[in-house]
C-alpha positions as CSV (number, residue, x, y, z in Angstrom):
1,M,-0.1,0.0,0.0
2,V,1.5,3.4,-1.1
3,T,-0.1,6.7,0.0
4,G,0.5,9.9,-2.0
5,A,0.9,7.2,-4.8
6,G,-0.5,9.7,-7.7
7,R,2.8,11.6,-8.5
8,G,6.2,12.2,-7.5
9,I,7.9,10.2,-4.6
10,G,4.7,8.1,-3.9
11,A,4.2,7.3,-7.7
12,S,7.9,6.3,-8.0
13,I,7.8,4.0,-4.9
14,A,4.5,2.2,-6.3
15,V,6.2,1.6,-9.6
16,K,9.6,0.5,-8.0
17,F,7.4,-1.9,-5.7
18,A,5.7,-3.3,-8.9
19,Q,9.2,-3.6,-10.7
20,A,10.3,-5.6,-7.6
21,G,7.3,-8.1,-8.2
22,A,4.7,-6.5,-5.8
23,D,1.0,-5.9,-6.5
24,V,0.1,-2.4,-5.1
25,A,-2.7,-0.7,-3.4
26,L,-2.5,3.0,-4.5
27,A,-3.9,5.8,-2.4
28,A,-4.2,9.6,-3.0
29,R,-6.8,12.1,-3.7
30,S,-6.6,12.4,-7.4
31,V,-8.3,9.4,-9.1
32,S,-6.8,10.5,-12.5
33,Q,-3.3,10.4,-11.4
34,L,-3.8,7.1,-9.7
35,E,-5.1,5.7,-12.8
36,E,-2.0,6.8,-14.8
37,V,0.3,5.1,-12.0
38,K,-2.0,2.1,-12.2
39,A,-1.7,1.8,-16.1
40,R,2.1,2.0,-15.4
41,I,2.0,-0.9,-12.9
42,E,-0.2,-3.1,-15.1
43,K,2.3,-2.6,-18.0
44,L,4.7,-4.4,-15.8
45,G,2.6,-7.3,-15.4
46,R,1.5,-6.5,-11.7
47,K,-1.9,-5.7,-10.3
48,A,-2.8,-2.2,-9.0
49,L,-5.8,-1.1,-6.8
50,V,-6.9,2.4,-6.9
51,I,-8.3,3.6,-3.6
52,P,-9.1,7.5,-3.6
53,T,-8.1,8.7,-0.2
54,D,-7.9,12.0,1.5
55,M,-5.5,11.2,4.4
56,S,-6.9,13.9,6.6
57,D,-10.3,12.3,6.5
58,R,-10.7,9.5,9.4
59,D,-13.3,7.5,7.6
60,Q,-11.5,7.4,4.2
61,V,-8.3,6.2,6.0
62,L,-10.3,3.4,7.7
63,H,-11.6,2.5,4.3
64,L,-8.0,2.5,3.1
65,V,-6.9,-0.1,5.7
66,D,-9.8,-2.4,5.0
67,T,-8.1,-5.8,4.8
68,D,-10.8,-7.6,3.0
69,M,-11.1,-5.0,0.1
70,I,-7.4,-4.9,-0.7
71,S,-6.8,-8.7,-0.3
72,E,-9.8,-9.3,-2.5
73,A,-8.5,-7.0,-5.4
74,I,-4.8,-7.9,-5.4
75,G,-4.5,-11.0,-3.3
76,T,-2.5,-9.7,-0.6
77,D,-2.7,-8.9,3.0
78,P,-0.7,-5.5,3.4
79,G,1.2,-5.0,6.6
80,I,-0.7,-1.9,7.7
81,A,-4.1,-3.6,7.4
82,G,-2.9,-6.6,9.3
83,Q,-1.6,-4.5,12.1
84,A,-4.9,-2.7,12.1
85,R,-6.7,-6.0,12.5
86,Q,-4.3,-7.0,15.3
87,S,-4.1,-3.9,17.3
88,G,-7.3,-2.2,16.6
89,A,-5.3,1.0,15.3
90,A,-3.4,1.7,12.1
91,E,-0.8,4.4,11.6
92,A,-1.2,5.7,8.1
93,V,1.6,7.7,6.7
94,D,1.3,10.0,3.6
95,A,4.4,9.0,1.5
96,C,4.7,12.5,0.0
97,G,4.0,14.4,3.3
98,G,6.1,12.6,5.7
99,L,5.4,13.4,9.1
100,R,2.9,16.1,8.1
101,G,0.6,13.3,6.8
102,S,1.1,11.1,9.7
103,R,-2.3,10.1,11.5
104,A,-2.9,7.8,14.4
105,V,-6.3,6.2,13.6
106,P,-8.3,4.3,16.2
107,G,-10.0,1.1,15.0
108,K,-13.6,0.9,14.1
């Protein structure tokens, strides 16, 4: 799972993960930018899931770490979702915003 994946560092990280053989969940506010990154990843033969997310919106972040949605779409259980399931909380970090984008999100 990569947040801030629509452009810049986040997009580069997502593509590098795909080049290394990973399927990737992509999160950011801009659907059109996410779709462009998804296309790049799919050209590499990997799966990508677009999840429009505003990291400042608690409900959207909770949706982002929904283990079942991600595992059904790309067949993996990303670490952050597994941690959220076990601890009842997840820390979501905006890859492009660093600490500015960090949020502690209590479980559902």
